[in-house]
N, C-alpha and C positions, 0 to 999 in steps of 0.2 A: 504494500500500500504506500503510494507516494505521500509526501508531506501535505499537499493540498487536500487530497482525499481524506487523509487522517484528520486534518483540521475540520473538514466538513462533518465527518463522522462524530468527532468530539463535540462540535457545536450542536448537532442534532440531539445527541444524548443529553447534553446539559439543558437544552430547552425542554425536553421531556421531563427530566428530573425537577426542574423549576416549576413546571406546570403541575406535576403530581404533588410536590410539596405544598403548593398553594391550595389545591383542591382537597387533599387529604386533611390539611389543618383546618380548613373552613368547614368541611362536611363530615369528616371521619371516613374510615376505610370503606365501610359497607355502602355508603351513599354515593360513592364516586365510581363512575363507569370509565372504561377505556375510551369510549367515544368522547366523553367530557374532557378527558386529559388531552386527547388529540386536538379538540377544538381550542382548548386553552393554549396549547403549544403551537397552534397554527400549522399542523401537519396532518397527514392521513393516519388513520388507525393502523394501517398496514406498516407504516414506518415505525410505530411504537413496537410492534411485534418483531421488527428487525433487530431491535436492541433488547427487548424484554419479552420472554415468551408468554407471560401472564401477569395479572395484576399483583399477585403476591410477590413475584420476583421484583417488580418495579417498586413496590412498597418497601421491601427489604433493602433495595438499593438506596432509597431515600434515607433510611435509617443509617446505613453505612456512611453516607455523606455526613450526616450529623455527627456520628462518632469520630470520623476522620478529622473533621474540622476542630473538634474539641481536643483531640490528641495532638493536632498540629499546634494548638495554643500552648500546650505543655512542652512540646519539643522545642518550640521557639524560646520559651522561658529558660529551659535548660541550656540551650545553645548560647543564649545571650549573657549568662551569668555564671561565675564560678562559685559564688556563695549560695548555699541552699536557702538562706534567709532571703536573698534577693530573688532567687527563682520563685519562691513562694509569693512574694509581693507582686512580681511581674505576672505570674500565672493568675493570681486572684483577680487582678485588675482586668486582664485581657479575657479571662473566662467570662466575667460578667458582661463585658462589652460584646463578646461573641453572642451571648444570649440576647442582648438588646438589639443586636444587628439582625438576628434571624428569629423574630418573634413567632412567625408562622410555624417554623420547625419545632420550636420549644413547645408551643401549644399543642401541636400534633402529638408529641411524645407524652405529655402529661395527660391529655385527653384519653389517649389509648390506654395508659396505665390505669387511670381512674375507672374507665368504663369496662375494660377487659380483665383487669386484675392480674393475678399471678401468671397465667400463661403468657400474656402479652409482655409482662415485665421480664420474664425469662427470655423471651424472644429478643427484646431490646438488649439485654445483657450479652446475649450470644452474638449480636451484630457488632460488638466492639466497645460498648459502653463500660462493660466490666474491665476490659483491658485498659481503658483510659484511667479508670479509678485505681486499678492496681499499680499503674505507672506513677500516679500521684502518691500513693502509699509508699512506693519504693523511694521516691524523692525525700519523703519525710524520714524514712528509715536511714537514708544516707546522711541527713542532717543529724540524726542521733549518733551514727557511727563516727561522724567527724567531730562530735562534741559541740555542734552548733545548737542542738536542742537537748532538752532533758531526756533522760532514759526512761522515765517512769510514766509515759503516756502511750496510749494505743494509737499508732499512726492511722489506722483505719477510722478511728473515731474522729480524729482531727480532720481527715479528708472529708468525712461526712459532714462535719460542722461547716467547713469552708464552702463546699459545694451547695449545701443546704441553705446557707446564708445568702448566696448569690441567687439561687432559685426563688427564695422568699422575696428578695428585693425585686426580681423580675415580675413576679406575680402580683406584688402588693404596692408597687410604686405609686400608682394612681391614687390609692387611698392614703398612703403615707404622706402625700403632699398636703393633706387636710388635717394632719395632726400637728397642732401648734408647736410642740417641743422639737419636732424633727426639722433639721436644716439640711439633711443630706439627700433628700428625695431626688433632687436634680443634679446630684454630684456623685455618680457611681464610683468614680475613682477615689474620691474622699471616703465614701462608704467602705470600700474594700480596704483602703489603707487602715481605717479604724478597726475593721474586723480582724485583719491580720495582726495588728499590734495587740489587740486584746488576746488573741490566741497565743501570741508569743510571750506576753507579759503576765497574763491573768488579771484578776481583779483585786486580789489581796496584796497589800503593800509588802514588799520584801522586808524581812527583819532588819532593824537598824543595827 
C-alpha cells in the first residue's frame, strides 16, 4: 500500500471512529445503527464494513482509542520527567485535560458502566483501561523504591484516588461552579495541583 492510499485508509477509519464515538455517547450502544454511523461519517455503510466487520468490533475499537489516549498521557509524563513527583503532577494535570477535551468519550464509558454493570466494566478493563491503571500503579511503586514516596501506602489506592478525583471534577464541574466556597471550578490545572499536593503531603501537620 503506497503512502497516499495508506493516508486515505487512515482518514476513513478515523472518520468512522469519530462518528461512532459521537453517536454511541449520545444514544448508547443499542440505539445506534451502522446506517446512522455511516450517515454521521459521510460514507457508505459498505465502507464501514471494510474496516469493521460488525458493530461490536467498531465499539471495541472506540474503547481502545480511549484507553490508548489515556496511556499516551502517562507515557508523555514519564518521558518528560525524571522525578516521579513531577511525573505524577504532569500526569494528573494532563489526564484531567484529556477528559475535558473528549467529553463524549468519557460519557460513553460511564454510561455503559452504569447501565450494563459488571460485564461491561470487565469489557472496558480488557480493552486496555486496566493496563493504563497498572502502569500508573507501577509509577507510584517506582516512587516508593526511589525513596520519593513513603513505603506505607497502597499504590493502587492512591491511583484510584487520583483518577477518581479527576472523574469527579469532570462530572461535577457545572454544579461546583455554584458552590460559593469553590474557586477552582474553572481552573482544572489548579485543581489537580491541589489534589496532588494533598496526596503527597496529607492533611495532618508533620510533627514539629
